[in-house]
C-alpha angles and dihedrals in degrees: 000000000000116000125231140202131045121006113270099242088052090048091052092052094046095044090052094050093049091046092051093053092050091042089057092051091048091052089055089050090048090057089048091051096050091048095051090047096049108025111122090347128126116234092254091057094055118099097232098187089059092048089049091052092047090054091045090054091049094047092048093047091048092048090051090049091052094048090050092054091049090049091050091051095047094047099042101033121011098041099021093110101026106044111092108254094015126245095333091059093044094056090043093056104097092188091069110122091232091054094050090048092049091055092046089054092046090050091052092046092052093047091052093044096046092041091056092051089054092045089053090050090053093046093055098040093037088208129100092213094077094055099045096099094041089046091052090048089050092055088047088053090052093050094046092045092053092045092049093050089048095050092048093050089050094048113129118143091020094050112126093043117076087173092067117117095251091064104016096067094056092045094049091049090047093053092045096049091045090054093048094046092050094047094048097045094044093046093050091047094048090046092053095051090044089054091050089051093049094048094055101032096085093051102034118138095197139040093249112127136183094207092097086060093053089048095052091046089052089046092052093045092048094048093050097040096048089052092048092048091051092049089049094049093046091050095048089050090048089238116161086222088087088073089060092046094046092057090046093054092063096069091033091063089055093045094051090050094045096048091055094049093047093050092047091049091049090048090051096047091046092052092046092051096047090049092050092049092046093051090048095051092045091052092049093049099066155270136007091255089074092067116088121203098224098054089047091054092048092049092052091049092052092050090051091055094046092046088057090058095039089064086079089075104024 
């Protein structure tokens, strides 16, 4: 299948520039994430799995950025005059080591990012039944990613055309299942938090609300899903724009993860601070007769609901 769209050397330059911009933003968000997770917290209070995942996403994004820079240098400088067909043919050759490594890193990044969305969904629902379909899709993503990388690494006569059937069928399935898994897990997660909010909104004793969490979850899901859908459409249409979007997805996965963690951490800190201030002011005001049993029970119920959601960050 013949490719369409911008020339591949132009696509390589543009994709690297866009990835670098988003990568810089993701690094800033990584710093903010680590700060919110560790500031004024003892070591045992830090959610170490979340910190590990944050570092993994940063390392994978950095590795992908480095490989892209090396690939640009090889295609436009080192092999510009010696590679048969010039830079266009170099960037079209899917059997190049740098291209294979890029796809391995992207597959790993996707597995980590999608796995964390499913993990968040399980933490909030506290049941495996809700994550069965997303988990099956995640395993399908893993298989398709491995098969796609393998078919690319073994490309010979079909090298130079990533849209060929041997590689295209696996990549199309990979994009489609990633999109479905992300939408399902994010939808279940947002629905559960929205239900918690609705259940306590009528009897809330403070102004604290979990709706900002729902909004940031929706924003992260939309950001990632729109990017994936664009990549899928470009790939199905054999448009070289998919190379640009593919490189952009790498830092976007990190950004979507970081923005949820930062917002959850801010929400948890704010709730903790308001609860502490409220208890202090009530204590200062007077006697035990001023405390009514019903409001106390409602307040504890609310904290229980919000603590379930706060596990996403802590």
